[in-house]
N, C-alpha and C positions, 0 to 999 in steps of 0.2 A: 877309107880311101886307100888306093894302092900306094905303097911306098915308092918314092922317086928313085931309090937305089936298086930296084929290081933289075935283073939281067935284061939287056936289050933284046927286043923281039918278043918279050912277054906281052900278050894282048889282053886287055881288060876293057870293059865298057867305059866310055867317057863319063867321069863323075859329073853330077849336076852342080849348079851354081852354089847351092847351099853346102855341099860337101867340100868344094874347093875353098869356100870362105871359112868353114870350120877348121879345115886343115891349116890354112894360113894363120888364123887367129891363135890356134893351139900352139903352133911352133914359134910364132912371134912372141907369145907370152913367156916362152922359155928364155928369151933373150933378156938381159938385164934391163934394157930400155923398154921392154914390153910390159914391165910391171906397172899396173894402172896407178899405183901410188906415186910413181916417179913423175915429178913436175917438170924437170929440166930435160925435155926431149926435143929433138929437132924434127919438124914435120917432114922436111926434105930427106933427112937421114932415115926416118922411119919408112918413107916410101921406097927408098933404096933397098932397105932390108926386105920389105914386102916383095919388091921386084926380084931380089935374089932367091927368095923362097919360091916364088912363082916360077922362076926359070928352072928350078930343080924338078918341077912337076913334069916338064916337057910338054905342057899344053900350049896350044896356039889359039887363044881366044880372039875374037874380033876386038879391035881397039876400043870401041864404045863399051863393050861388056867388061873388058879388062880394066878400063878406067873406073867403071862403076864398082868393080870388085875391090880395087885398091881403096876407093873412098869408103866403102862399107867396112872393110877390115880395119882401117884407121879409126873410123867412128866407133866401131865395136870396142876398141881398146881405150881410146883416149877421149871419146866424146859420148854421145848418148845413143849409140847403136842405130837401129832401124829408123828411129824418129828424128835423127839429126837432120836429115834432108827436109823434114817438115819444120823444124825449128829455124832452119836457114832461109826458109821461104818467107819474104816480107809480107806477102799477101795473106798469110795464115795468122790468125789472132789467138787460136786456142787449139790444143791437141788433146784428144781424149782416147785413152787406151782402155778398152773394155775386154780384158783378157788378151790372149796371144793372137787371136785371129780377127779382132775387130778394132780398128783404129780409125776414129773419126776426127775431122777437123772443122773449124769454123772459118769460113772465108766470106767476106762481105756480109757478115751478119747471118749467114746461112750455114747449116750443118751439112756435111757430105762425108761419105765413107771414102777413106784413102785406100790405096793399093798396098800400103805398108803392112807387114805382118811380122810377128815374132816367131821364133822356132817353137816355143812352148811356154807354159806359165813360168817355169824356172828361169827362162830367159828374161821375162818381164821382171821377175823378182830380183834378178841380178842388177838390172838397170836401176830399180828402186834403191837398192843398197849402194850402188855407185853414187847416186845423187845425195843420199842422206849421210853416208859415213863420214865424209869430210866435214860435215856440219855438227858432228857429235850427236846426231839423232839416232834413234833405233826404232825398228818395227819388227814385231813378232806376234805370236798368237795371243800373248797377254796384252799387247798394245798394237792392235792391228791397223791403226790409222796414224798418219803423220803429215805435218805441213812443213814445207821447206822452201828454199829459194835457190834458183840456179845462179851461177856467177854473173849472168847478165841482168839479174833482177826479176826474172820470170818466176811467178808463183807456182808451186807444185803441191798437189795433194795426192797422197797414195793410200790405197786401202787394200788389204790382203785378206785371204780366208782366215778365220771362219766368217768374218763380217762380209767380205766380198764373195758371194756364193759361186759366181761363174769364173773365178780366177782373179788375179791381182789387177787392180785398176789404177791408172795414173791420169790425172787431169792437170794440164799445164796451161796457165794463163800467161801468154807471152808478154814480155815487157817491151813496149814500143821503144825503139832506139831513138826516135825523134819525138820531141815533145810537141804536141799539137798546139797551135796558136788559136786565139779566138777568131782570127780572120779565116782560118781553115774551117772551123766549125760553122761559120756563117756560109762559106762556100759549099760545105757539105749539106747545108739545109738543116743543121741541128738546132739553130736558133737564128733570129734576125738581128740586124745591126741595132735596131731599137732595143731589143732585149739585152744585147751585149752592153750597150751604153748604160742601160738601167742597172744591170748587175755590177758593172764597174763602179758606178756611183754608190751602190749599196755596200760594197766591200770597203771602199775608201772611207765612207761615212761610218764605218765600224758597226754595221748591223750584224746581228748574229744570224748566220745562214745555215740551214740544214738542207743537204742535197739528198733527195729520196729517190729510190728506184729499185728495180728488180736486179737479179743476178745478170751480169754481163750487159747492163744497160748503158754503161759509160759513166758511172758515178765518179770513179777515181780520175778519169780523164777530165771531167768538168771541174772537179776539185782542184786539180793541177792548174787549170786555166784561171779559175777564180783566185787561187792563192797568188798567182802572178800579179794581181792588182794590189796586193798589200804593199804599202809604201816601204821603200828600202830602209828607212830609218827605224822601222819597228823591229823589236826583238821577237822572233817567231820560234815557238816550240812545236814541232810536229811529233805526233804519236801514232804509231802504226803497228799492226801485226807483222807485216812484211814491208820493209821500206820501199815505196813506189813513187812517192812524191818527189818531184825535182824542181825545187824552187830556185830562182835565179838570184834572189836576194842574198846578201853577204852574211847578215846576222841571223843565222838559222841554227837551232839546236835540234838534231834529229834523234828521237828515241824510238826504240823497237822492243817489242815484247820478247820474253825469253821462255822457252818451254822448260818443263821440269827435268832434272837430272834423272839418271836411271833409278836412283833411290827415291824419287818423288820430290826432292827438295830443289830449291833454287828457282822456282817459277816466278816470273815477273809478268803481271797481267796489264791489260790496258788500264784497268782501274787504278792499279798501283802507280802507273806512269802519269795518269791524269792528276791524281792527288799530289804526286811529287812535283809536277810541272807548276803547280800553284806557288811553290817555294822557289821558283827559278826566275822570278820577276819577268814573266812574259808580257809582251804587249798583245800578242795574238797566240791563241792555242788552236792548232789544226789537228783534229783527230781523224785518222783515216776512215774509221768506221766504229760507231758505237753499237754494241750488240748485247749488253748486259747491264749490271748494276752501275757501271761507270756513267750511265746516262744521267743519273741523279747528281753525281759529282760534276758532270759537265754543265747541267742546268744551274747548279749552285754557283759555279764559276762564272757563268754568263750573267747571273744576277748580282754578282758581287764585284763588279768593276772590270771583269775580263771580257769586255764587249769586243765585237769584231771577230768572234770565234767562228770556225767553220768545221763542219763534220758531215758524214754521210750515214745513212741507215737504209735497211731493206724495207721497202713498202711500195705499194702499187699506186697510191694516190696520196695527196697531202693530208686528207682526213685519216687515212690508214697510218700515215707517218705519226700523227698525233697519238693514235691508239698504241702504236708500237713504242713510242717514247714513254707513255704511261706504264705499259707493261714492264719495260726495262727498268724504269725508275723504281717500280715496286719490287723488282728482283734484287734491289740493293741491300735488303735485309732490314732497312729502317722502316718501321711501320708508320705510314702517313695516310691520312684520309685521302680518298681519290680526288676530292675537290681541291685539296691543298696541292696535290701533284699537278693537277690541271692549271692551277693558278701559277705554279712555278713555270710550267711550260709557256703559258700565255705571256708572262712577263719577261721570259728569257729569250724565246725564239721570235725573231722579227719576220723571217722570210723562209718559205719552203720552196725549193726548186725541184720540180718533179722531172726526172730523166727516165725515158722509156725506150725500149726496143720494140719497134712496131712489127707487125706480122711479116713484112717484107724484109726484115733484117736491119732496116735503117734505125738510127738512134737519134732521138729528138728530145729537146726540152719541151714537154707537153703542157706544163703549167708552171707559172710563177705566182705564188700565192702569199698574200700578206696574212700574218697572224695578228688579228685586230685587237683581241682582248677577250674578256669573259662576259657572257650574258647569261646570268643565272649559273647553272652548272655546266654550261657548254662553252667551249672555246670557239670563237667566231673566226671564220676564214673568209677572205675575199680574193678572188682571182684577179690578177693584174694583167697577165698574158695567158693565152690558152691556145692549144692546137685543136682545130676543128676538122675532123675527117669528113670528106665529102663523097669519096668513092674508092673503089678498088678495081684496078684494071684486070683484064683477063690473065695477064702475066703475074698477078698477085701484088702489083705495086700499089702502095697506099697513097691516095691523093687527098690533100688537105692543105690547110693554111694556118700558119702561126700568126696570130694577131692580138693586139691589145683589146681589153674588154671595155675600154673607155673610162675606167675608174682610176682615179689618181690615189695612190696610197696615203694613209694618214701620217706616215713618217716622212712625207715630202719635206717638211721643214728641216729635218736632220740632213737630208741630202743637200738642201740649199745652204745650210750652215757649213757644209764641207766644201762648198764651192761649185755644186752641181745644180744649175737651174735648167732642168730638163724641160724642153718645149712641150706644150700640150699635145702636139702631134705624136710624141713618143707613146702616149697613153691612148691614142686613137681619137683624140679630140681634134676635129677639123675647124679651126678658128674661122677661116674664110666662109665655110658653109654655115657656121653658127651666125656670123654677122649677116649673111644673106637672108637667113631665116628670120632674124630679128627685124631686118629692114622690111621684109615682106609683111611681117606681122604688124609693124608700125604703119605701113601704108594702108593696110586693111582697116586699122583702127581709125585712120583719118577719114 
C-alpha cells in the first residue's frame, strides 16, 4: 500500500478494503498496546489509534465502510478476526471454517455458507494459535489436532495439515449465554409438559438416566435442564471434557479433563475423574459425556449406591445406546463376558432419553425408554413416550406428535415413594374413556 507520507499530488490507485485493513493492522501491532498478549487495553483508546492511523492514509471512505473497517481491525488484533461477527450473532449456534475461503454456520438447525473469508490458510492458522496459546495448548505437524475452549465457554476443535488436506479447519460450538429452561423446551416443541413432569419425577426419585443422541442434537442442553431438577441439598460432582454445564445449585464440584503437556505427561482423563469422584462423597455424579472405558466405572458407580447419576453418549436410538455402552465398557481393559456387561447395564441404567435433530433442523426428545431388565441374554426396553412422524411439508418441515405409549413404567413405585403420583393421563391412559368402555361392556353383559 502507498505510504501516507509521500509528497502531495502523487497519484496512486485507491487500495482495496483488504489492503487498508492489512495496513492498519500492521501499524497498530507496532504500538505497545497492539501486542495481542496485552490484556489491559481500552477498546475506546484502540479505536482512537485506529482512527489516527486511518487519518494518515488520507482516504475518505463512506461511514458504513469505515465503521466496518475499524471493527475488523480491532477484531483482528484483540478478538477472533473475520469470524468475530459470527460469534457475536446470537442466532448462530455453530461456526465451521473449512480452509480460508469456506466458512459455514448453523442457524436454526440448518447449515448455510457465510460471506466471511480469511486472507489465506496462514491467516486461519494464526487464529488457531491465538485461541490455543493462552490455554497452554499446542498444534503442529506432530500434533495436528487440538480441543480448546473460548473465554465464553464455547468449544473449539482445530485441525491442520497434514491431517486437514484442504487447509486448516476450525469448528466452534457456541456456548449459549442463556440457560434454556424446561418451559422453553416445551414452547419449542422439544418435549411435552407430560414428558417434562415425568423426567422431573425420574431425576428427583434418583433414577439413573442416560441421554442419547447424535452430534449437535441437543444432548448437553437437555442434560443442563435435567440437572436443574436435582435437589439443592445434594452434593453434585460434574465431570466434563470442556465445562459447559451450568447448575444453579450451590453445592457443586466441577471437574474438567486436562490434556497432556508438551512432553506427553500430565493428562487427566474422564475415566480418571470418574474414579476420583467416587472418593468425593457425591450424592450425584453428572458426566458430560461417556466415550470410552469410563463407561464401566460409571456403570459400577450406578450399581454401588451412586444412584441418580446422569450422563450423555452418542447413539441414534435407545437400542444403539445399549450397544454403545457395551462397546465402551469392553474398552476398559477389564475382560468381562458380554452377558455380565449387559447385566451391569440392565441393573444400572433406569432410563434412556433419546434426543434427535430432525431433517428440518428441529431438536426433539424422540423417545423416553425404560430399561426393564434382562430376558435371557437380551436387555429389554420399553418405550414410555415416543415421537411419531406423520408427514413432511413441501418446505421440508417435519410433522409429527410426541405422545405417551400408554405403558406405565415398572419403576413407578419409586416415583411414588419420592412423592410423585403421576396421573394415568400422563402415560396416555384416559380413565374416563376406560370407565365408559367398562360401562358399555357391563350393559351388554346384562
